[in-house]
N, C-alpha and C positions, 0 to 999 in steps of 0.2 A: 751175760749180755745176750739179748735175743738175736737170732739169725733167721734166715728164710729157708723154709722147706718147700721145694718145688715138686708138687704132686704130678706124676705122669712123665717126668723127665729122666732119661737114663744118664749114667755117669759121663759118657762121652759127650753128649749134648750139653750137659752141665759144665763140663770143662771147656768146651768150645765156645759156648754162648753165654755162660754165666746166668744173669737174671734177665737177659734180653728175651723178648717175646714171652713174658710171664705176666700174670695179673693177680692181684690180691683177692682172695675169696674169703679169708677168715684168719683167725688166730688159734694157735694150739693151746688147749688147756694143760696147765702144768700143776701137778699136785705135790705139795710139800707138807707132809704130816696131814693136818686137818685143813690146811689152807689150799684153796683152788684159785688160781689166777691165770690170766691170759699171757702167753709168752710169745713163742716164735710165730712169725708171719707164715701163713699157709698160702702159697702161690700156686696157680694153675698153669701148667705148661700149655702155651699156645703155639709153640713152634711146629708141632705135629698134631694131627687130628686124634681124638680119643673117643671112646664110647663110654659115656658117664651115665650110670643108673642112679637115680635119686629115689629112695624108698622111704615111705613114712605114712602114718595114719592121717586121716582127714584133719586138716588144721595144723599139721606139724611144720608147715613152711616149705613144702616142695616147690610150689609155684614161685614163691619168694626167692628161693635159692636159684631156680632157673633164671630169674630176672637178674640176680647178682652176677651169674656167669655171663649172661648176654651183655650186661653193662660192661663187664671187664673186657670182653673181646672187642667191644666198640670203643674202648678207651685206650687201646694199645697205641704205641707210637705210630706215626704216619707210615713209615717204611714197612712195618708189619701189617698194619690195618689194611693197606691197599691189596694185600694178598689173601685177605679173609673176607667172607661175607656170612652173615647169619640169617637163617630163616626160621622164624617162630611160627609154627602152625598152631594157631590160637583157637582151641576148641571151646573156650569159655568166654572169649571177648574181654579179656582183662589186661592185655599188654599194650594197648594204645596209650595207656596212662604214662608210658615211659617218656612221653613228650612233656610231662609236668614234673616239677621238683617235689621231693619227698619232705614237705614242710612238717608233716605230722611226726617225723622222727628227727627233727632238727637238732635236738639236744643230744640224742644218741650219736648222730653223725659227728657232732662236734667233739665228743669223747674219742672218736676214732680218727679225728683230724680231717674230717670232710665237711662239706656243706651241701644242702639240697641243691640238686642240679637237674635241669631239663636237658634232655638229649635232643640235639637238632638233627642227628643222622638217623632218624626213625621214619620209616615209610610203611603206611598201613594199606593193605589191599583188602577189598571186600568183593564178594560176588557181584558181577556186573548188574544183574537184575535188581539188586538192592542198593546199588551205589548211590543213586540220586537221593533216595529217601533217607539213607543213613547220613549222607553228607549234609542234607538239610537239617537233620536233627542235631548234629554236632560235627562241625567240619574237621575236628581233630581225629574223629573216629574213622575217616575214610579219605585216603589220598589218591588212590588209583583203583580202577575196576579190574577185576580178575575173572578170567573165564578159561574153560578147558575146550580145546578143539574137539569137535565131535569125532573126528577120524582117529583120535587117540584112544577111543574106547572100543574094545573088542565085543563080539556078540555075547561072550560070557559075562563081561562087565555089565551089560544091559540086563542080562538075565538075573544077575545078583541084585541089581537095583530094584527090578520089578518083581522079584520073587518067583521067577519062572525057572524051570529046569532047562538045561541046555539040550535035553533030549525030548522034551514034550513038544507039542505042536506049536506053541507060542515061541519057544526058543528056536525051533527049526525055521520058522517064518522070519524071525529077526536075522538069523544067519544068512538066509537066502537074500534078503534085502541088502545086507551089508556087503556080501560077496559081489553082488551086482554093482554096487557103488565103488568098491575097491578096484574092480577091474577097469573103471573109468580113469583111475589114477589122478584124481584131483580132490581138493577139499570139498566136503559136503556138509549140509546142515541137517537138523532134525526134520525140517520140512521135506528135504530130499529123501530121507529115510521113509517118512510116511507115504510119499508118492510111490516109492518102490514097493512098499508093503501092499498097496492097493493094486499094483500091477501083477502080483503073484496069482496066477489063474487057478492053480491047483489047491488053493487053500479056501476054506469056507469063509463066508462073510462074517460069521460070528467070531472066529479067531482073529480075523483082520481087525474088526472093530475093537476087540478087547486090547490088542496090542497098540492100535492107533491111539486109544484113550490114554494108555500109559505114556506114550511119547508126547502127547499133547500136555499131559501133566508135567513131564520133564521140562518142557519149554517154559513153564511158569516158574521153575526154580531159579532161572536167571544165571545158570552156571555154564551152560554149554553153548558154544558159538561155532560158526563155520571156521573162523580163524581165532584161535585162543591166544591167551597171553604168552608171549615168548619167554622162555626160561631165563634168557639173558636180561630181559627187562625186569624180571622178578628178583634177580640176585645181583645187586650192585655192590662192588667192593667197598669195604669200610662202612657199610650200612647195617642197621638192624631192620630187616625186612619182615614184616608181620603179615601173615595171611589169616584173616579172621573168618573162620567158617563156623562160628558159634551159632548162627541162625539155623543151621541144619541139625542142631542137637536134639530137638524134641519131637519133630513132626514124624508121623508114621512113615516108615520106609526110608527116611532121609538119614538115618544113622549110617546106612551103606554109603551115602554120599561122602561123609567125612573120611571113611576108610578108603573110598575110591580116590579122593583127592590126594591123600597121603601116598597111596600106592602108585598113582601116575607120576607124581612129583619125584618120588624115590627112584623110580625107574629112569626118568629123564635125567635127573641129576647124576645118577650112577653112569649112565651112558656118556654124557657130555664130559664128566670128570675123568672117565677112563680114557677117552680120546685125548683130553688135555694132558693127562699124565704122560701119554706116549710122546707128545710133542715136547714136554718138559724134559723127559729122558733124552730125547734126540738132541735137544739144545745142550744138555750137559755133556753128551758124548762128543758132539761136534763143536762145542763152544761157540754156538751161533745164536742169534736172536730169533725168536719166533716172529715170522712175518706179521705185519700189522693186520692184514686181512684175516689171518687165523686167530689173532688175539681177540678180534671183535666177535668171533663165533664161540668163544669159550668163557668160562667162569672160574673164579679163583677157588681156593680151598673153602669148602662149605661146612658150616656147623648148623645142623638141623636140631630144633627143639620141639619135642612132642610130649605133652602131658597125658596122663591116664593111658599109658601105652598098652596096658593089659587088655584094653578094649579092642585093640587092633592086632595084637599078637597073643591071643589066648592060649592057654596050655592045651585046651581041647578045641578042635574045630579050626576054621579059617575065616578070614575076612578078605575084602578086596585089597587090603594093604599087606596081607601076610607075606606073599611071595617076594614082592619087591623090597619091602622094608626089612625082611629077614636077610636078604642078600646084602643090603647096605650095611647092616649091623655086622655081618660076618666078613664082608669083603671090602667095605667102603673105605677103611683107613688107608689102604695102599694107594688108591687113586686120589685120595684127598678129601674124604667126607668124614666129619666128626658128628657125633650125635649126643645130645643131652636128653635123656628120656626119663620120665617120672611116673611112678605108680604108687597108689595107696594099698595095692594088693599084689605084692611080689609073688605070693603063693599061687596066684592065678595067671602068672606070666610064664610063657614058654621058658623052661629051664635053660635051654641053649642060649637064650638071650642074656640071661644072668651071667652065665659063664663067659660070654663074649665081652662083657664089660670090663675094661681095664681099670676103671675107677668106680667105686660104689660109695655113695653117700647115704647113710642110714639115719633117719630122723624119727625116733620114738615109734618103732614098730612094736605092736603088742599082741596081735593075733598069732596063735600057735602056728597056723599054716604058713604065715608070712615069715615068722622067725625061723622056722625049719628051712624054708627056701633060701634065706640068706645064710644060715648056718652051713648049708651044703657047700657054698662057694667060698665062704670066709674061714671055714674051720682050719684050713691048712696054715693060716697065719695067726690063729688065735690060741691063747693058752687056756681059755675058758669059753663058756657059752656066750653068744652075742648078747643075751639078756644082761649079763653082768656089765659089759661095756656100756650098754645103754642106761642101765640103772645108776652107774657111776657118774653119768653126765648131770650137770646142773639142770634143774627144771626150768629152762629158759627157752623162749622161741629161738630157733636157729642153732640150738645145740645139737651136735651130731657126731657120728664117727665116720671117718673116711678111710676106706681100704684102697691103698695104692698098690696095684698088682706089680708095678714096675719095681718098687723097692721092697715089696712083700711085707709092708708094715701097715698098722692101723693107727690112726691119729684121732684123739678126741679134739673136736674143733668147735669154735663158735663162728658161725657164718657172719660176715660183716653186714652192716645195714645197707639197704638200697639207697642209691643216690636219687632215683626217680620214684614217683608215686607208685605204690603197689595197689593194683586194682582187684586183687583177689581176696581181700579181707572179708570175713563173714560180717554181714550187716548187724547192727545193734538196734534194739527197740528204743534205746535212749541215745539221742544223737550227740549230746554234749555231756561231758563229765560233770557231776554235781560239784558245786562249790564247797570248799572246806567249811565245816561248821566252826563258828567262833565260840 
């Protein structure tokens, strides 16, 4: 008789809560002789936050699996869901489709006891400067505009974006302008920065003009505002909040913007959840309710989803996201931040990040560098090389092995089908399947 395996849950929590605050993500492969079948339900613990690393080569289903986990968190019972919010930082523009049912896998869903379902609790944010045009193109792709407050960027952030050194004349000029604005202790815009640049008398007009042009270009990105989006408005309990920054994927210099957005959000979420956790601890100690005014300033447990994370946390070098995102991965679980991060190149990911992951999902990794990286962290739980575990899997989409650091076990698993439409499928040159020949 099949039973449930709860990934990420310790024995005490399992005894106290049973299957409460869990969500189905797949079924365990059971091998009897030459017969391989699906057996135990594989549930994910949602009682506490986790760091989940999904690794797999291109096309192995990483983005699909991220969607399965996000769907699961959004489908929890009402009492649990109100204490959780999900933030998908969508660098590829594929998750707005969670508003639509997965009709293309209706037969597979039926086999699992489900039916295609559109999620109503999905909110899509896009950069403010592109909001109107995207909304006009397809209303489902944009629900709310998103912007970052200019005062949230340091002078080193601007230098990273523009390709300046913090020590060259351009970086020094930016620092002088920002220091002057910060002393005024009020919000400011890019226009205000440009005005301060022009007022610096000890700097040549050539330097001023070069920096001014960069800031004028930044204004056109439609991302920076005097008053940015409040973090509380971005993270609503019980919702799948999608921040689509895919339009910054390919333009020169704008790769830094994606890392910058991730870095600033990571820092803000960590700060606000750390404060919230202190209030929650105080509530537990004194058996008192958090006052309503304080509740409105806080956010619940946050699950962040980030694909291609090796681009933001490389094994060598740094990005605008490195410091803040690394802190969240290493320290975030205690104040209540979970992460689901995916990469097709775990060998190019900072090894500290791999070791901090308490759940690792591996989907058909083949490159030696990537296999070696996963072997390093998994070897303590494996009786053989990771290649053998992966080779023993059926050659099916969604087949994977899951390492649960809590139970110190590895499970061969088939990820369940998505309820909502998956927007990350590779396009085909033939749009319809050919009819069967008679």
